[in-house]
C-alpha positions, 0 to 999 in steps of 0.5 A: 809671105806666109809659111806653114809646117806640118810636122807628125807627132805630138809637140813636134811643130811646137819643138821646131817653132821654139827652136826657129824662134830662139836661133833667129833671135839669137841672130838679132831677128825681131820676132813677135808671136807665140810658141806653145809649151806642153807641160805633162799633167799626170793628174789630168792624163793630158798636157797643160797648154801654155803660149810663151809670148815672144818678147815678153815675159808672158806665159799664158795658160790656153788650156783648161781642165775639164776632167778625166772623162771630158772629151771636148775641146780643152782650149780656154778661149780667154787665154788665147784672146789674152795672148792674141791681144799681147801678139796684136800689140806687138805687131805695132812695133813691125817686128821682122817675123810673126811666128804663130804656134798653130793655125787651128780650128779657131783660126778656121772659124775666124777667131784667135790669131786669124785677124793678127796673121792678116794684119802682119801679112797686109803689113808685109810682115811674114808669118810662120805657123804650124797646121795639123793634117786635119786643119790643112784645108781650111787654112789652105782656104784662108791663105788663097794659095799664098801659103807656102809649105815649109819642110818640118826640119830646122835648117829649112824652117830657118832658111824659109825665115830668113829668105823671107825676112830678107824679101820683106826688107827689100 
């Protein structure tokens, strides 16, 4: 099962996924993946983006400071690939659920967490991710009609996760 959330507002999806991961882990669910932590950076004028790897103490910076006038993508591919490697190794332990902070442009292009998501789905591990409206069509092409939209509300997301875990365990 593949669920996705589209939430309006900067950082809203990140907060929803972080709350979901925390609640599921408190319930005893084995959850792998990453959640994004946005840290305000007044000097850079934009937030710094970190990924917290679930089940580990690893927090990896995935943004790079390109200077105050830069307009290009600030994603640090090295940090992202380190996070991907940790998540792929975590999948070997067959978690009950994989949470990926975002299915973005990098995944649409065939990189980032795309392979990990595909591997989890092939192994019957449910996957929950966030998608922004600009990447929705690319995500839906990737999912080939198998993705389920989940309302951007904590209760709805937790219900989807519990149902997906139950189906996967059946």
